[in-house]
Residue, then its C-alpha position, 0 to 999 in steps of 0.5 A: x874148909x876144903x881145898x878146891x884142888x882136892x876136887x881134881x883128884x876125883x878125876x883120877x882112876x875113874x872106874x876105881x872106888x872113890x876111897x882108893x889112893x889118888x894123885x902123885x902125892x898118895x892121897x885118900x878121901x876119908x869117906x863117911x860109911x854112909x857114902x860107900x856103895x852097898x858092896x863096900x859099906x859092910x867091909x869099910x874098915x877092912x878096905x879103907x885101912x888096907x888102902x891107907x897104908x902108904x898114905x901121905x895126905x888124907x882129905x876129910x869128907x863132910x857128911x851132908x844131906x845128898x840131893x836127889x841123884x835118881x836122874x843122874x843115876x838112871x844112866x848105868x855105870x857101864x853104859x856109854x854116855x853121849x852128848x848127842x843123845x837128848x836123854x843123856x843131855x838132860x841127865x848131864x844137865x841135871x848133874x851139872x845143876x846139882x854141882x853148880x848149886x852146892x853152896x860151898x866147895x865143901x858141899x861140892x866135894x861131899x856130893x861129888x864124892x858121893x856121886x862118883x861111885x854111883x853115876x856113870x864115870x864119863x858123865x861124872x867127868x863131864x858134869x864136874x868139869x863143866x861145873x868147875x869151869x863155871x863155878x866162881x869159887x872153883x875157877x883157876x883149877x887145872x882140869x886134867x886132859x880127857x886123854x889122861x883119864x880116859x885114854x881108851x878113847x884115844x889109842x889102840x886097844x892093843x897098846x892099852x894091853x901093852x901099857x897095862x903089862x908095862x905098868x904092872x911088871x916094871x917099876x915106875x922109874x924104869x918104865x919105857x913109853x909104848x909106841x902107838x902105831x901110825x897105821x892101826x885103823x886101816x891100810x893104804x888100800x883105803x884112800x881115806x886112811x891117808x888122813x889118819x894123822x888128822x882124824x886120829x890126832x889126840x890134840x884135834x880130838x881133845x880140842x873138840x871135847x874141850x870145846x863142848x866142855x866150854x860150850x855145854x848144850x844144856x843147864x838150868x842156869x842159862x848163863x852157862x850155855x848162853x855165851x856171847x855169839x855161841x851159835x856163830x862160834x859153833x858154825x865157825x869152829x866147825x867150818x874151819x875144821x872142814x877147811x882144814x880137813x880139805x887142805x889136808x886132803x889136797x896135801x894127799x892128792x885127794x879131792x874135797x870132801x863130799x857133803x852127805x847131802x842125801x841121807x838115804x844114800x849109803x855111806x861109802x866110807x867104812x871105819x873100824x876104830x880098833x878101840x875098846x871102851x873101859x867103861x862099857x867093857x865093849x869094843x867101839x862098833x865099826x861101820x862097814x862100807x856102804x852102810x845105810x841110815x835107818x829110822x831109829x827105834x831104841x827104847x832104852x835110849x828114848x829114841x824114836x826118830x825117822x830119817x823123814x824127821x831130819x829131812x823135815x827139820x832141814x827143809x824148815x831151816x832152809x825155808x827160814x833162811x829163804x824167808x829171812x826169819x825164824x819163828x820162835x815158840x810164841x810165833x814171833x819172827x826173829x830176823x836172820x840179819x847181818x848182825x845176829x842171823x848166823x848166831x840164831x842159825x847156829x843155836x838152831x842147827x846145833x839145837x842147844x837150849x838156846x834154839x829159838x824153836x826146837x819143836x819146829x826146827x828140831x835137832x838136826x846136827x845132834x841127830x845126824x851124829x846119832x843116826x850115823x853112830x847107830x847105823x850098825x844097830x838102829x833097833x838095838x836088836x844086837x844090844x850094841x852101843x853107838x859108834x865113834x860118831x856118838x861121842x864128841x871125844x871120838x867123832x872126829x876120827x871117822x871120815x863121815x864126821x867131815x861129810x856130815x859137817x860139810x852138809x851142815x856147813x852148806x846150810x850155813x853157807x846158804x844163809x851167808x850167800x844171801x847177805x850183801x857182799x862187802x863193799x870197798x868201804x867195808x873192806x878198805x882202811x883209808x891211808x893204810x897200805x900193805x907194801x910187802x909180806x914174807x913168811x920164813x922159818x929160822x934160816x929157811x928159804x923165804x915163803x917156804x914152810x916145812x912139815x915133818x913127823x914128830x913123836x911125843x910122849x903123853x902120860x896116861x897114868x890117871x886113866x889106868x885103874x887097878x894097877x900099880x901107880x906111877x907114870x905110864x907113857x904112850x908115844x904117838x906120832x903127829x904132824x909138826x912144822x918148823x916154827x916161822x915168822x911173818x914179816x909184814x911191811x905196812x905204810x900209814x899215810x896218815x899223820x897220826x898213830x893208828x891201830x889196826x886188826x891184822x888178819x892172816x888166812x891161807x888157802x890153796x891156790x889151785x883146785x883138785x884139777x890144778x886149776x886156779x881157784x875162783x874166789x867164791x870156792x877158795x874163800x871156803x878153804x881160807x884157813x885162819x892162821x892168826x889175828x892180832x892188834x897192831x899199832x901203826x906209826x905214821x910212815x912205814x912200819x914193819x910188823x913181825x909175828x911168830x907162828x907160836x903166837x897164833x890166836x888159833x892155837x894152844x901149845x903142846x903143853x896146854x893141849x896135853x895139860x902138862x902144866x905144873x912147870x909153867x903154871x901162873x901164881x896161885x890166885x893171880x888173874x892169869x890163873x883164873x883164865x888158865x883152865x880155859x886154855x885147854x880149848x884151842x887148836x893144837x899148835x902142831x896142826x896149825x898148817x897143813x901137811x903139804x906135799x913133797x914137791x910143795x903145796x902152792x898156797x895163797x897167804x892173805x894178810x889184811x889190816x882192818x880198822x881197829x876202831x870199827x872192830x874193837x870190843x871194849x873189855x878187859x882181857x885179863x890173863x893169857x887165855x884170850x890167845x886161842x880166841x879165834x875158835x874158842x872165844x874168851x872166858x866170861x868175855x865178849x868175842x874180841x872182834x866185832x866183825x863176823x867170824x871169818x871176815x872178810x871171807x864169810x860172804x860171797x865176794x863183790x861183783x868183779x872180784x872173781x879171783x882173790x887178786x881182784x878182791x884186794x884193797x890197799x890194806x890187803x896183800x897176798x904172797x905165794x907160799x909153798x908147804x913142803x912135807x919131809x917124810x922124816x920123824x924126830x922125837x920130842x926132847x921133853x916130856 
C-alpha cells in the first residue's frame, strides 16, 4: 500500500519530469514506461538509471488504467492558469473530480504521477492540493507552501536569477540568503507604493491562495464547495482585507481607497510586477496608468464578455437586494433575510457553483478580475496572458484589487444597510459589565502598540528546477509588531458562573481630515483582532489574552509551512486538522503599521452571551484558532452571530458615535500604534 506522504513529493520541482529525484531524502518514483511522456519513453532506461545513482528511497508506482485526462490536458503546460476564468475552473473541477474518485491512495498516486508531466503544473498543484485537503484518506498531510513550489509568484525576477546562481555555484551548506529588495516594483514618486509591505507581503498573498484552496469554486462533489456559510465568509474575509488596507492607508497618510464604481472610467493606478512566470516563461504583464477596460474577445480562453454584461449583472444584484429576494433557476424566490441573505448574496457575487442563478446574476466578481487582468490585451492581438489580477496568488499585489473589492463590498453593504439595526436587547448581556481594558507590550507603556520591520528567511528550494539540490533561502522584509497582552476586567452581577464570547475589534478614531469618525463610517474600518470564549465567575473577573492567541491569525511557521519541528503526532486528531492551518491571516500583519507619532485608534471589547452565540460541535485539534476568516475544517462556523457582529449593520438611532453605541457589556479604550523605522533579523529559520 502506498504511503500517502509520498504524494507530497509530487509538488517538488513542478516543471521537472516526474522521475527526477525529490525531497530532502533523495527519493525517486519508479515510473512505468507506459507512464512516461513521448520524449522520455524511448530512453527510459538511460534517464531513470542516471537519475537513480544517489537514490536513498524508491517509490513503486502501480500501472493502472488511466481515466480520461483530455479535459485537464486541454490547458497547455506552458500556459498561465487562472481560477477566475470559467474555462480554467471547469478544467480544474474535472481534475479535482478525477483525483477525488480514485478508490485508494495507490490509485491516486498512480494517476497523479501519470498526470503530473501532462497537465499544467499550476493546475496540477491546485487540483491535487484540493483533493488532498478533502479526501478522507489523505487528511493530515502537510501541504507545502505555494511560495516554496512557485516562488516566481512572490519575488522579484532579478532575485530569482541570483538565487539560481547561488544554488548552482555554492554547495548546499555554504549558501547565503539572497535579500529581496524592499522597493523593487515602484519608487516613492508613486504614493500607492507606500503600501508595498502590505500588497506584496508573502504571507498575505499566501493567505489568499490558501483560502481559495479551502473554498474551491467548482467540483462535481458539491460538498467540497458547499461549506457552512461559505458565501458569507467570502464577503467577510474580503471586507476585512479592505478594512485592514484602509487602516494601512491611514498609517501612510493616504485617504481610504476609492471603489471602482464606474467600469468605463480609466484605472488611475498602474502596476508593474517585475516578476517572471517560470511555467509560462513570460514576464507578468504590467498595467499602465489610466488604462481603460475593454470588452473581452479572447477565443483561446473562451471569453466573449462585454462591460455591459458586468453592468447588467450588477444591476440585477442590486434589484434583488432592493426587492429582498433572489430568483433561483426554477423561478423560486429565495429571501435575502437576516439569517441567510448575506450567504446567498456571497455565493451569487463570487459566482461559485452555489450561486442560486448564474444565468441571471452572472459572474460579477470573477469577471471583474478577468477584465482588469486582460486590460492590456483584451482581444489577444499581442498573445499576452493575464496580469497579476488574474491569479489568486498574485492579485493582492495590485492596487486595483482593493478598488475592485471596495466596489464589491459596497454591494454587500447595500444589503446590510437594509437590515434592522441591532437593538439594546440583541447587544446587551444582562448582568455582565466591562469595568476596564488595558493592552500592553511586555514592559511597555499601557495602550501603546509598537511596529517595526523584520527580515525573515524562507526556503524556496522546492521550486528551483533543473539545479543542484539543497536549501535556497530568500530573505524578505515584512512588518512586525511587539507581542502584546489584553487585560480585561469584567464584573458578573449574577449569582452563578456564566460564559461569554469576547469580541475584540480596532478602528482608527479619526478620518482622513483628522475629524472624529461617525460610527456609520468607522464600523466599516473595524478590524477583528480576536474572538474567544470566557468563563465568568460571580463578582469581578480579570481576563488576560495574548496577541499570539488571535482567532484571526496563524504564526509565521504555519504561514510558510516550516512545520517539521512542531508537527502533531502521526494519526492524532490534531494532525487531521493540521493542513487546514495554512489558512489564516499572517500573525506579523495582525495590526497596522501605525505612524511615527502614533495612529490613534479605538480598541473595542464586547462580551456577548455565549448561550446565544454557541454552536454545539466538537472542535478537535488546533486549526480552529484562525476560524474568524477561514472557518473550521468540516465543521460549522463557530459563532451563531453574523460575521462582523456587532458592526455588520448600521447602528441604531442615536448611536452616531462609537461611545453612544456602547452597552454595559462593551467598552472602548484609546490605543496608539507607533511605528519605528528600524529593521531586525529573525533569529531562526
